[in-house]
MARVO-560884 format. One record per residue (C-alpha): residue number from 1; residue in one letter; x, y, z. Coordinates in Angstrom, 2 decimals, padded with zeros to 5 digits. Layout:
// residues N
{NUM 'a' {X Y Z}} ...
// end
This chain:
// residues 414
{1 'm' {019.15 009.60 019.18}} {2 'r' {016.51 012.42 018.31}} {3 'r' {013.22 011.09 019.25}} {4 'i' {009.92 012.01 017.17}} {5 'r' {007.39 013.57 019.82}} {6 'h' {004.70 014.93 017.28}} {7 'i' {003.78 013.89 014.03}} {8 'q' {005.64 016.84 012.32}} {9 'd' {008.67 015.54 013.41}} {10 'v' {007.45 012.49 011.04}} {11 'v' {006.94 014.60 007.61}} {12 'd' {010.35 016.36 008.66}} {13 'w' {012.08 013.18 009.21}} {14 'g' {010.78 011.87 005.79}} {15 'l' {008.90 008.88 007.44}} {16 'c' {004.97 009.99 006.29}} {17 'v' {003.49 007.88 004.05}} {18 'g' {000.60 010.17 003.09}} {19 'c' {-002.22 007.69 004.16}} {20 'g' {-004.31 010.27 005.84}} {21 'a' {-004.80 008.29 009.21}} {22 'c' {-004.44 012.01 011.16}} {23 'a' {-006.84 013.83 009.42}} {24 's' {-009.31 011.24 009.91}} {25 'v' {-008.53 010.79 013.73}} {26 'c' {-008.38 014.51 014.53}} {27 'e' {-011.22 015.65 016.55}} {28 'k' {-010.25 019.37 016.57}} {29 's' {-010.06 019.93 012.30}} {30 'g' {-006.54 020.66 013.20}} {31 'v' {-004.97 018.47 010.13}} {32 's' {-005.69 018.91 006.78}} {33 'l' {-003.57 017.10 003.07}} {34 'v' {-001.72 018.48 000.61}} {35 'h' {-001.22 017.25 -002.35}} {36 'i' {002.80 017.65 -003.21}} {37 'd' {003.94 016.65 -006.50}} {38 't' {007.60 016.30 -005.24}} {39 'e' {006.74 013.93 -002.03}} {40 'g' {003.31 012.93 -001.98}} {41 'i' {000.39 013.60 -000.10}} {42 'r' {001.25 015.05 003.88}} {43 'p' {-000.76 016.57 006.66}} {44 'v' {-000.38 020.26 007.27}} {45 'f' {-001.22 021.54 011.11}} {46 'd' {-003.21 023.90 012.73}} {47 'h' {000.03 024.58 015.37}} {48 'q' {-002.94 026.45 017.45}} {49 'r' {-005.19 023.80 017.32}} {50 'c' {-002.60 020.87 017.55}} {51 'a' {-000.67 022.40 020.01}} {52 'g' {000.35 019.70 023.04}} {53 'c' {-001.63 017.05 021.16}} {54 't' {-000.13 013.73 020.18}} {55 'd' {-003.71 011.74 019.23}} {56 'c' {-002.99 010.80 015.95}} {57 'l' {000.38 009.73 016.75}} {58 'f' {-000.15 006.83 018.15}} {59 'v' {-001.87 005.35 014.40}} {60 'c' {000.69 006.64 012.27}} {61 'p' {003.03 004.04 010.67}} {62 'g' {005.44 006.23 010.12}} {63 'y' {005.48 006.67 013.50}} {64 'g' {005.03 002.56 014.44}} {65 'i' {003.55 -000.47 013.60}} {66 'd' {002.47 -002.93 015.94}} {67 's' {001.88 -006.52 014.00}} {68 'e' {002.11 -008.23 017.55}} {69 'a' {-000.88 -006.42 018.07}} {70 'f' {-002.34 -007.34 015.44}} {71 'r' {-002.01 -010.53 015.41}} {72 'k' {-003.58 -010.68 019.20}} {73 'g' {-006.21 -009.01 018.18}} {74 'w' {-007.65 -009.44 014.92}} {75 'g' {-007.13 -013.45 014.54}} {76 'a' {-004.26 -013.78 012.88}} {77 'l' {-002.48 -016.03 015.18}} {78 'a' {-001.12 -018.84 012.29}} {79 'e' {002.63 -019.62 012.89}} {80 'e' {004.84 -016.98 011.37}} {81 'n' {006.88 -017.47 007.67}} {82 'l' {010.08 -015.11 008.56}} {83 'l' {010.19 -013.32 005.43}} {84 'i' {006.16 -013.46 004.95}} {85 'g' {004.45 -012.90 008.20}} {86 'p' {001.52 -015.11 009.56}} {87 's' {-000.83 -016.69 007.13}} {88 'l' {-003.64 -019.42 007.93}} {89 'e' {-003.77 -020.10 003.84}} {90 'i' {-002.31 -019.53 001.00}} {91 'w' {-003.70 -019.54 -002.38}} {92 'e' {-002.53 -018.82 -006.23}} {93 'g' {-005.09 -018.32 -008.92}} {94 'h' {-007.04 -015.18 -010.30}} {95 'a' {-010.70 -014.17 -010.53}} {96 'a' {-013.57 -016.46 -012.20}} {97 's' {-014.74 -013.05 -014.14}} {98 'p' {-012.22 -012.78 -017.14}} {99 'd' {-012.81 -009.42 -017.67}} {100 'i' {-012.04 -008.38 -013.79}} {101 'r' {-008.99 -010.92 -014.59}} {102 'y' {-007.83 -008.65 -017.79}} {103 'r' {-008.51 -005.36 -016.03}} {104 'g' {-006.90 -006.17 -012.72}} {105 's' {-003.31 -005.55 -012.25}} {106 's' {-002.69 -009.40 -012.07}} {107 'g' {-005.64 -011.85 -011.48}} {108 'g' {-008.06 -009.36 -010.30}} {109 'a' {-008.28 -011.39 -007.31}} {110 'v' {-008.42 -007.90 -004.43}} {111 't' {-011.57 -006.60 -007.14}} {112 'a' {-013.14 -010.08 -007.20}} {113 'l' {-013.14 -010.69 -003.32}} {114 'a' {-014.28 -006.74 -003.04}} {115 'l' {-017.05 -007.66 -005.35}} {116 'y' {-018.03 -010.85 -003.57}} {117 'c' {-018.17 -008.59 -000.29}} {118 'l' {-020.60 -006.01 -001.85}} {119 'e' {-022.78 -008.66 -003.48}} {120 'r' {-023.23 -011.78 -001.30}} {121 'e' {-021.91 -010.01 002.29}} {122 'g' {-024.01 -007.02 002.27}} {123 'm' {-021.32 -004.77 002.31}} {124 'r' {-022.17 -000.95 001.78}} {125 'f' {-019.58 000.36 -000.37}} {126 'v' {-015.83 -000.28 -000.54}} {127 'l' {-013.23 002.29 000.54}} {128 'h' {-010.31 002.52 -001.99}} {129 't' {-008.01 004.37 -004.33}} {130 'g' {-009.49 005.62 -008.17}} {131 'm' {-007.98 008.03 -010.95}} {132 'd' {-009.03 011.64 -010.37}} {133 'p' {-011.29 012.28 -013.26}} {134 'e' {-009.76 015.62 -013.34}} {135 'r' {-006.45 015.45 -012.97}} {136 'p' {-005.60 011.70 -014.25}} {137 'w' {-002.29 011.55 -013.10}} {138 'r' {-003.62 011.78 -009.62}} {139 'n' {-005.41 009.38 -007.47}} {140 'v' {-008.51 010.12 -005.28}} {141 't' {-009.96 008.40 -002.40}} {142 'v' {-013.39 007.42 -003.72}} {143 'k' {-016.46 004.65 -002.28}} {144 's' {-017.74 001.98 -005.34}} {145 'r' {-020.92 000.58 -004.21}} {146 's' {-021.41 -000.99 -007.66}} {147 'g' {-019.86 -004.11 -009.32}} {148 'a' {-019.82 -001.36 -012.20}} {149 'e' {-018.38 001.25 -010.43}} {150 'l' {-015.34 -001.49 -008.61}} {151 'i' {-014.27 -002.59 -011.85}} {152 'l' {-014.12 000.32 -013.96}} {153 'r' {-011.79 001.19 -010.92}} {154 'a' {-009.76 -001.75 -010.96}} {155 'g' {-005.91 -002.02 -011.65}} {156 's' {-002.92 -000.51 -009.03}} {157 'r' {-002.33 002.96 -009.18}} {158 'y' {001.28 003.91 -008.94}} {159 'c' {000.93 007.83 -007.56}} {160 'p' {000.16 009.00 -003.87}} {161 's' {-003.36 007.76 -002.22}} {162 's' {-004.65 008.52 000.80}} {163 'p' {-007.57 006.18 001.67}} {164 'c' {-007.60 006.07 005.50}} {165 'e' {-008.55 009.87 005.25}} {166 'a' {-012.06 008.95 004.36}} {167 'l' {-012.15 006.10 007.32}} {168 'r' {-015.03 008.15 009.23}} {169 'd' {-017.20 007.15 005.69}} {170 'i' {-017.01 003.83 007.18}} {171 'e' {-017.37 004.13 010.64}} {172 'e' {-020.72 006.77 010.20}} {173 's' {-021.68 003.71 007.74}} {174 'd' {-024.75 002.01 008.86}} {175 'g' {-023.05 -001.81 008.10}} {176 'p' {-019.58 -003.26 007.52}} {177 'c' {-017.47 -001.76 004.55}} {178 'v' {-014.04 -003.15 002.59}} {179 'f' {-011.44 -001.40 002.96}} {180 'i' {-008.25 -001.60 000.30}} {181 'g' {-005.34 000.51 000.76}} {182 'k' {-001.49 -000.11 000.72}} {183 'p' {-000.16 -002.55 003.43}} {184 'c' {000.56 000.89 005.64}} {185 'd' {-002.68 002.44 004.97}} {186 'a' {-004.06 -001.23 006.53}} {187 'a' {-002.12 -001.20 009.19}} {188 'a' {-003.67 002.67 009.78}} {189 'a' {-006.99 001.28 009.67}} {190 'i' {-006.58 -001.20 011.99}} {191 'a' {-004.91 001.06 014.35}} {192 'v' {-007.61 003.63 014.28}} {193 's' {-009.80 001.03 014.91}} {194 's' {-008.49 -000.05 017.66}} {195 'q' {-009.57 003.21 019.52}} {196 'r' {-012.90 003.62 017.37}} {197 'p' {-015.04 000.45 018.81}} {198 'r' {-018.02 001.73 015.87}} {199 'l' {-014.82 001.63 013.43}} {200 'r' {-013.87 -001.65 014.21}} {201 'r' {-017.03 -003.14 013.81}} {202 'n' {-017.25 -001.72 010.23}} {203 'l' {-014.31 -002.62 008.62}} {204 'g' {-015.86 -005.90 007.05}} {205 'l' {-012.70 -006.84 005.33}} {206 'v' {-009.37 -005.27 005.62}} {207 'l' {-007.49 -005.94 002.18}} {208 't' {-004.39 -005.34 000.79}} {209 'f' {-001.60 -006.16 -001.95}} {210 'f' {001.83 -006.63 -001.76}} {211 'c' {003.47 -003.34 -002.32}} {212 'a' {007.27 -001.71 -003.26}} {213 'g' {006.26 001.63 -002.15}} {214 'p' {003.90 004.53 -004.73}} {215 'p' {006.26 006.97 -006.52}} {216 'c' {005.36 010.92 -006.11}} {217 't' {003.40 012.35 -008.78}} {218 'k' {006.35 013.53 -010.33}} {219 'g' {007.15 010.74 -011.72}} {220 't' {003.69 009.86 -013.83}} {221 'l' {004.51 013.57 -014.76}} {222 's' {008.01 012.40 -016.12}} {223 'q' {006.48 009.44 -017.67}} {224 'l' {004.36 012.13 -019.63}} {225 'd' {007.39 014.23 -020.88}} {226 'r' {008.63 010.52 -021.86}} {227 'l' {005.91 010.32 -023.99}} {228 'g' {005.74 013.96 -025.40}} {229 'i' {002.33 014.71 -023.46}} {230 'r' {001.17 017.41 -021.62}} {231 'k' {-001.11 016.89 -018.54}} {232 'e' {-003.15 019.64 -020.23}} {233 'q' {-004.32 016.64 -023.15}} {234 'v' {-004.46 013.85 -020.58}} {235 'r' {-008.24 012.07 -020.16}} {236 'e' {-006.55 008.82 -018.29}} {237 'i' {-003.80 007.03 -017.34}} {238 'r' {-003.75 003.47 -016.55}} {239 'y' {-000.43 002.74 -014.82}} {240 'r' {-000.98 -001.40 -015.67}} {241 'g' {-003.68 -004.15 -016.11}} {242 'h' {-005.66 -004.92 -019.48}} {243 'g' {-003.35 -007.99 -019.39}} {244 'w' {-000.78 -009.12 -017.36}} {245 'p' {001.44 -006.98 -016.31}} {246 'g' {-000.43 -005.06 -018.95}} {247 'e' {001.19 -001.21 -020.16}} {248 'f' {001.45 002.13 -019.30}} {249 't' {-001.07 003.61 -021.09}} {250 'v' {-002.02 007.47 -021.45}} {251 'v' {-005.59 008.41 -022.95}} {252 'y' {-005.17 012.02 -024.59}} {253 'd' {-006.87 014.53 -026.88}} {254 'g' {-010.48 013.64 -026.17}} {255 'g' {-009.91 010.27 -026.06}} {256 'e' {-009.00 009.72 -029.74}} {257 'r' {-005.07 009.16 -029.22}} {258 'r' {-002.99 006.85 -026.82}} {259 'n' {000.43 006.05 -026.18}} {260 's' {002.02 003.86 -024.22}} {261 'l' {005.19 002.26 -022.18}} {262 's' {006.08 -001.24 -021.65}} {263 'y' {005.41 -001.82 -017.52}} {264 'k' {009.05 -002.86 -017.07}} {265 'e' {009.82 000.52 -018.57}} {266 'a' {007.51 002.65 -016.91}} {267 'w' {008.26 000.65 -013.12}} {268 'g' {011.64 000.79 -013.62}} {269 's' {011.80 004.09 -014.02}} {270 'l' {008.80 005.38 -011.43}} {271 'a' {010.69 002.69 -008.24}} {272 'k' {014.51 003.95 -009.07}} {273 'h' {013.59 007.73 -009.58}} {274 'h' {010.54 008.29 -007.75}} {275 'r' {009.87 006.12 -003.90}} {276 's' {010.24 007.94 -000.78}} {277 'f' {013.25 006.81 001.85}} {278 'r' {010.20 005.39 004.11}} {279 'c' {009.16 003.03 001.57}} {280 'h' {012.84 001.23 001.68}} {281 'l' {011.92 000.84 005.26}} {282 'c' {009.03 -000.81 005.42}} {283 'p' {008.28 -003.92 007.18}} {284 'd' {005.56 -005.03 005.57}} {285 'g' {005.91 -004.93 002.11}} {286 'l' {003.41 -008.15 001.85}} {287 'g' {000.47 -006.97 003.75}} {288 'e' {000.48 -008.93 006.76}} {289 'i' {-001.23 -006.83 008.94}} {290 'a' {-004.80 -006.95 006.82}} {291 'd' {-007.47 -010.11 006.28}} {292 'v' {-006.33 -010.95 003.34}} {293 's' {-003.50 -009.66 000.85}} {294 'c' {-002.99 -010.14 -002.62}} {295 'g' {-000.20 -009.83 -005.29}} {296 'd' {001.82 -011.37 -008.36}} {297 'a' {002.39 -014.66 -009.10}} {298 'w' {005.34 -013.63 -010.67}} {299 'h' {007.17 -017.27 -010.67}} {300 'r' {004.68 -018.13 -012.98}} {301 'y' {004.84 -015.14 -015.78}} {302 'a' {005.54 -015.65 -018.99}} {303 'a' {007.14 -013.62 -021.39}} {304 'd' {005.21 -014.30 -024.36}} {305 'g' {002.34 -013.13 -022.42}} {306 'n' {-000.44 -015.74 -020.20}} {307 'p' {-003.46 -014.33 -018.64}} {308 'g' {-002.78 -012.84 -015.08}} {309 'r' {-002.28 -014.76 -011.71}} {310 's' {-002.43 -013.49 -008.45}} {311 'l' {-000.66 -014.83 -004.81}} {312 'v' {-004.17 -014.70 -002.34}} {313 'v' {-003.15 -015.12 001.19}} {314 'a' {-005.45 -015.58 004.08}} {315 'r' {-003.91 -013.39 007.47}} {316 't' {-007.19 -013.82 009.67}} {317 'a' {-009.46 -015.87 010.19}} {318 'r' {-012.25 -014.13 009.17}} {319 'g' {-010.16 -013.03 005.68}} {320 'r' {-009.96 -016.74 005.43}} {321 'd' {-013.33 -017.52 005.68}} {322 'i' {-014.43 -015.01 003.60}} {323 'l' {-011.71 -016.01 001.28}} {324 'r' {-013.50 -019.43 000.84}} {325 'k' {-017.00 -018.28 000.99}} {326 'a' {-016.03 -016.37 -002.54}} {327 'm' {-014.34 -019.12 -003.98}} {328 't' {-017.36 -021.43 -003.37}} {329 'e' {-020.14 -018.75 -004.46}} {330 'g' {-017.40 -018.84 -008.11}} {331 'y' {-016.02 -015.17 -007.36}} {332 'l' {-012.59 -016.53 -007.64}} {333 'd' {-010.95 -019.56 -009.09}} {334 'l' {-007.97 -020.45 -006.74}} {335 'v' {-005.78 -023.47 -005.85}} {336 'p' {-003.52 -023.87 -002.91}} {337 's' {-000.07 -022.39 -002.53}} {338 'n' {002.83 -022.33 000.22}} {339 'p' {005.27 -019.24 001.66}} {340 'e' {008.15 -021.15 -000.71}} {341 'n' {005.98 -019.96 -003.88}} {342 'v' {005.34 -016.16 -002.35}} {343 'a' {009.16 -015.80 -001.71}} {344 'a' {010.04 -016.88 -004.83}} {345 'a' {007.11 -014.46 -006.96}} {346 'q' {008.36 -011.46 -004.62}} {347 'g' {011.59 -009.65 -004.35}} {348 'l' {009.96 -007.85 -001.37}} {349 'v' {011.51 -010.38 000.50}} {350 'k' {014.83 -008.99 000.10}} {351 'r' {013.64 -006.13 001.62}} {352 'r' {012.90 -007.62 005.13}} {353 'q' {015.73 -009.24 005.13}} {354 'q' {017.11 -005.64 004.61}} {355 'v' {015.12 -003.16 007.02}} {356 'f' {017.40 -003.92 009.98}} {357 'g' {020.44 -002.81 008.62}} {358 'r' {018.56 000.05 007.06}} {359 'l' {017.35 001.29 010.43}} {360 'l' {020.54 000.57 012.31}} {361 'a' {022.50 002.47 009.60}} {362 'm' {019.83 005.61 011.08}} {363 'r' {020.49 004.75 014.38}} {364 'l' {024.08 005.20 013.77}} {365 'l' {023.58 008.71 012.43}} {366 'l' {021.21 009.74 015.36}} {367 'v' {018.38 009.61 012.90}} {368 'p' {014.65 008.86 014.48}} {369 't' {013.78 005.47 013.26}} {370 'p' {009.87 004.28 013.18}} {371 'd' {009.32 002.09 015.81}} {372 'y' {008.00 -001.97 014.41}} {373 'r' {007.21 -004.27 016.69}} {374 'g' {006.44 -007.70 016.44}} {375 'f' {008.07 -008.17 013.31}} {376 'p' {011.11 -011.02 012.69}} {377 'l' {013.53 -008.04 011.56}} {378 'f' {016.49 -008.87 013.09}} {379 'r' {016.29 -012.53 012.38}} {380 'a' {015.60 -012.10 008.36}} {381 'w' {018.70 -009.55 008.38}} {382 'r' {020.74 -012.44 010.24}} {383 'e' {020.15 -015.05 007.34}} {384 't' {021.79 -012.89 004.65}} {385 's' {025.55 -012.87 004.46}} {386 'i' {027.65 -011.03 006.48}} {387 'v' {028.83 -009.23 002.99}} {388 's' {025.13 -008.54 002.33}} {389 'r' {025.07 -006.89 006.17}} {390 'a' {027.35 -004.44 005.50}} {391 'k' {026.32 -003.31 001.99}} {392 't' {022.91 -002.82 003.50}} {393 'v' {024.47 -000.70 006.41}} {394 'l' {026.91 001.02 004.46}} {395 'g' {024.77 001.84 001.51}} {396 't' {022.14 003.15 003.59}} {397 'l' {024.41 005.58 005.16}} {398 'k' {025.42 007.03 001.60}} {399 'r' {022.16 007.20 000.50}} {400 'l' {021.58 009.25 004.01}} {401 'v' {024.77 011.40 003.77}} {402 'l' {024.22 012.54 -000.23}} {403 'r' {020.31 012.72 000.31}} {404 'g' {020.47 014.76 002.85}} {405 'l' {018.43 012.39 005.16}} {406 'w' {021.12 012.61 008.14}} {407 'r' {019.07 016.09 009.14}} {408 'r' {015.35 016.98 009.34}} {409 'n' {014.22 018.28 006.11}} {410 'p' {010.86 020.53 006.43}} {411 'v' {008.74 019.62 003.02}} {412 'p' {008.28 022.95 001.30}} {413 'g' {004.09 024.37 001.62}} {414 'v' {003.91 021.52 004.98}} 
// end
């Protein structure tokens, strides 16, 4: 079995998620981030400064994720569900504000909870992801300090993001802050905080959302091609929201024109052709390493149209307490739910049942695998049929061979 010895190995073996944590923790200014349209956000290393250093490797979610350590260190000691992870409480509903509910990707729960933290908990800012105004087909890491900024940036962004690159801003803040990122980003932020006590104190709330994996920028550009729009014309791209689930909408020619694709059309193409292999290996699409995770309550969706609705899972005592207060203060309109509803709403539970088989296929070809600790991947895989298990292993073997993933593949420009 080949082993990962340096974070460059993570990149070369296609395991990088582009979270930016490596750049955040580097004390030698040896790591910078580049955006590659066909891959995502990737680190570039100054090999002279990085020689012999592996500090950033141990906060990298491409190298490994330790759910057990999180549960012990962050108070997520609830009984674990095989498919959705540990939870203290599960709710479903939406933001109480009709505007936030409309603008959000589902029920606007993440935005509403972050807004409560700004306005009632005294948190200094929300570190999250927004549209790059100069290149709307890309993302940029932002700090929202007001409700207006937060609401303006509401909604999913189905292209690469690296919010962990700015963790030092939270660490150096004069008070607690909200962090919002993908499940892998949340895992990285918490891993970094285990090494940095001040960051740990200032992570006032870690929020994540159910995630099937972000497509690379080429995916967004391909949607522009389908619509016959040049990127130079684009003023704004909205991937969904403004209704549930909303449309992939492009505003262009100075804001005077717009065109769109249905959510099904756009996400179907983005998901099928433009996600990284590492996203297919994710053990935590439902965000169990966070204080609170949210996602679409698809089991409540009606094709004839209805307002957005979210599932909200409190993973830690802190997350549960803030969530309850946000409900009491009128920021969220929620009713109790349960693990069965989460499983019914989210096809992501099927991926957890496949991850062990995919990792097994990689090991058969001596391909390095991430180190996942505390996730019941074998038990979840064992719950599937023998035929399903065989298909998972054989399908992954085929993908590894046909895509050349059985060997190291250095990324051009990295």
